[in-house]
C-alpha positions in Angstrom: 8.0 9.3 -7.9 4.6 7.6 -8.4 3.5 10.4 -10.7 6.5 10.1 -13.1 6.2 6.3 -13.2 2.5 6.5 -13.8 3.0 9.0 -16.7 5.7 6.8 -18.2 3.5 3.7 -18.1 0.5 5.6 -19.5 2.6 7.1 -22.3 4.2 3.8 -23.2 0.7 2.5 -23.8 -0.3 5.6 -25.8 -3.1 6.3 -23.3 -4.6 9.7 -22.7 -5.6 10.8 -19.2 -9.3 10.4 -20.4 -8.8 6.8 -21.5 -7.0 5.9 -18.2 -9.9 7.6 -16.4 -12.3 5.4 -18.3 -10.5 2.3 -17.2 -10.0 3.2 -13.6 -13.0 5.4 -12.7 -10.6 8.0 -11.4 -11.2 11.5 -12.8 -8.7 12.9 -15.4 -8.1 15.8 -13.0 -7.1 13.4 -10.2 -4.9 11.4 -12.5 -3.2 14.6 -13.7 -2.6 15.7 -10.0 -1.1 12.3 -9.3 1.2 12.5 -12.3 2.3 16.1 -11.4 3.0 15.1 -7.7 0.3 17.5 -6.5 -1.5 14.7 -4.6 -0.6 11.3 -3.3 -2.8 8.4 -4.6 -4.9 6.4 -2.2 -4.3 2.6 -1.8 -7.5 2.0 -3.7 -6.3 4.3 -6.5 -3.0 2.5 -6.7 -4.8 -0.9 -6.9 -7.0 0.4 -9.7 -4.0 1.8 -11.6 -1.9 -1.3 -11.1 -4.8 -3.4 -12.4 -4.9 -1.4 -15.7 -1.3 -2.0 -16.3 -1.4 -5.6 -15.2 1.3 -4.9 -12.6 1.7 -4.9 -8.8 1.5 -1.7 -6.9 5.2 -1.7 -6.5 5.6 -1.3 -10.2 4.2 2.2 -9.8 7.1 3.0 -7.5 9.9 1.4 -9.4 12.8 3.3 -10.7 14.6 2.5 -13.9 17.2 0.3 -12.1 17.1 -1.2 -8.6 19.9 0.4 -6.5 22.6 -1.8 -4.9 22.1 0.2 -1.7 19.0 2.4 -0.9 18.8 4.6 2.2 15.4 6.0 3.1 15.1 8.9 5.5 12.3 9.9 7.8 10.1 12.5 6.1 11.3 11.7 2.6 9.6 8.4 1.9 6.6 8.0 -0.3 3.3 7.3 1.3 0.3 5.2 0.5 -3.0 6.1 2.0 -6.5 4.7 1.9 -9.8 6.4 2.4 -10.4 8.2 5.7 -10.7 5.8 8.6 -8.3 3.3 7.1 -4.6 2.5 7.1 -1.7 4.8 6.2 1.5 3.3 4.9 5.0 4.6 4.4 7.3 2.8 1.9 10.5 1.8 3.7 12.2 0.4 0.6 12.0 0.9 -3.2 9.9 -1.7 -4.9 11.6 -4.3 -7.1 8.4 -6.3 -7.7 9.5 -9.0 -5.2 9.0 -7.5 -1.8 7.0 -4.6 -0.3 8.3 -3.3 3.0 6.0 -0.8 4.7 5.5 1.0 8.0 1.8 1.0 8.8 -0.1 3.5 11.0 -3.6 2.9 12.3 -5.3 5.5 14.5 -7.7 4.5 17.2 -10.7 2.7 15.8 -9.2 2.5 12.3 -9.0 -0.6 10.1 -7.0 -1.6 7.0 -10.2 -2.2 5.0 -13.9 -2.3 5.5 -14.1 -6.0 5.1 -11.4 -8.7 5.2 -9.9 -9.4 1.8 -7.6 -12.0 0.3 -4.8 -11.9 -2.3 -1.9 -14.1 -3.4 0.9 -13.2 -1.0 2.5 -13.9 2.3 2.5 -11.1 4.9 4.5 -10.6 8.1 3.6 -7.8 10.5 5.7 -6.7 13.5 4.1 -4.3 16.0 6.3 -1.4 17.0 3.8 0.3 19.4 0.2 -0.1 20.4 -2.0 -3.1 20.2 -2.9 -4.5 16.7 -5.7 -6.9 16.1 -5.3 -9.1 13.0 -8.4 -10.8 11.8 -7.7 -13.9 9.7 -10.7 -15.9 8.6 -12.9 -16.4 11.6 -10.1 -15.8 14.1 -8.7 -12.7 15.7 -5.1 -12.3 17.0 -4.2 -9.5 19.4 -0.6 -8.4 19.2 1.3 -6.1 21.5 4.5 -4.1 20.8 7.3 -6.6 20.0 4.8 -9.3 18.7 4.8 -10.5 15.1 2.4 -12.5 12.9 2.8 -14.2 9.5 -0.4 -14.6 7.5 -1.1 -16.6 4.4 -2.8 -13.7 2.6 -5.0 -16.1 0.5 -7.1 -16.1 3.6 -9.4 -13.1 4.1 -7.7 -10.8 6.6 -7.5 -7.2 7.8 -5.8 -5.1 10.5 -7.7 -3.3 13.2 -6.8 -0.8 16.0 -9.4 -1.4 18.7 -7.4 0.7 21.2 -7.3 4.3 22.2 -3.7 4.9 21.0 -2.2 4.8 17.5 -0.7 1.5 16.4 2.6 1.5 14.4 3.8 -1.7 12.7 6.2 -2.9 10.0 4.6 -5.0 7.2 6.5 -7.1 4.7 4.4 -8.4 1.7 5.8 -11.0 -0.8 5.0 -10.7 -3.6 3.7 -7.1 -3.6 -0.1 -7.0 -4.3 -2.2 -4.6 -6.3 
């Protein structure tokens, strides 16, 4: 799904894989693999690609029309991953450019990013299992299963699993952020 959308955006701009590579720093081979569905792009790669097209990450997942009803089944959802040691996301809903709805998974000792970062959005996280530490500015908030937090994402923030068991949580981001 991401691959076809990426190819359509690239083609609409008349860009070659090489020219897109030059703008993103991603290799033409990697871009080709993403377009053909051979590999899933990392969260970093999605941000780079979205930046080139002046879009949010959700744009890379959009279909031609937003469905009236969308059912997503376990094992059939698209995934967003970041470099090793960082967060893995599963998209629970198709993007419409207004809301990103994700299931996050952090293994023991993993974080969402190396450093806290900020962006224009509002995020709400609900912990399904495990203990999630949410760092916002200079404060840290420890959440257990059943707890939720809403964060003004303009403040530098990140998610951390300081425990010995995986953490699963639901994350809603409005608007979706590249």
